[in-house]
C-alpha positions as CSV (number, residue, x, y, z in Angstrom):
1,X,112.0,85.2,95.9
2,X,115.5,84.7,94.1
3,X,115.3,80.7,94.7
4,X,111.5,80.7,93.5
5,X,112.5,82.2,90.2
6,X,115.1,80.1,89.7
7,X,113.3,77.1,90.7
8,X,110.9,78.4,88.1
9,X,113.2,78.5,85.8
10,X,113.7,82.3,84.9
11,X,116.4,83.3,83.0
12,X,116.5,87.1,84.4
13,X,116.1,87.1,88.4
14,X,116.3,90.9,89.6
15,X,115.7,91.6,93.3
16,X,113.8,94.7,93.6
17,X,111.6,95.3,97.1
18,X,110.7,93.1,99.9
19,X,108.3,91.0,100.0
20,X,104.8,93.3,101.2
21,X,105.8,95.9,99.3
22,X,107.9,94.1,95.7
23,X,108.1,97.9,93.9
24,X,107.2,100.2,96.5
25,X,108.0,101.5,100.2
26,X,105.5,103.3,101.9
27,X,107.9,104.6,104.6
28,X,109.3,106.5,101.7
29,X,108.1,110.6,100.6
30,X,106.1,110.4,97.2
31,X,109.4,112.3,95.7
32,X,111.9,109.3,97.3
33,X,109.2,106.6,96.0
34,X,109.1,108.1,92.5
35,X,113.2,108.1,92.3
36,X,113.1,104.6,94.1
37,X,111.1,103.3,91.6
38,X,112.4,105.0,88.3
39,X,115.4,103.2,89.5
40,X,114.1,99.6,89.2
41,X,112.4,100.4,86.1
42,X,115.7,101.3,84.3
43,X,117.7,98.4,86.1
44,X,114.7,96.0,84.5
45,X,115.4,97.9,81.3
46,X,119.2,97.0,81.7
47,X,118.1,93.7,82.7
48,X,116.3,93.2,79.4
49,X,118.7,94.3,77.3
50,X,121.5,92.2,79.0
51,X,122.5,89.0,76.8
52,X,122.8,85.5,78.4
53,X,124.2,82.5,77.8
54,X,122.5,81.4,81.1
55,X,120.3,82.1,84.1
56,X,121.5,85.2,85.9
57,X,120.7,86.7,89.4
58,X,120.7,90.7,88.5
59,X,121.7,92.7,91.9
């Protein structure tokens, strides 16, 4: 999905989950899922707060 975001002209690109479950994982326990989602949201907020001069892919 990163390549699609780049071709669409996105400035900030952050990878999260897999295509069938981009923001979740049905194989995780509810506690693990909650902690994983919190991490994704924290990374997204850090990504938004990062000043950019050009497009960037965040791990």
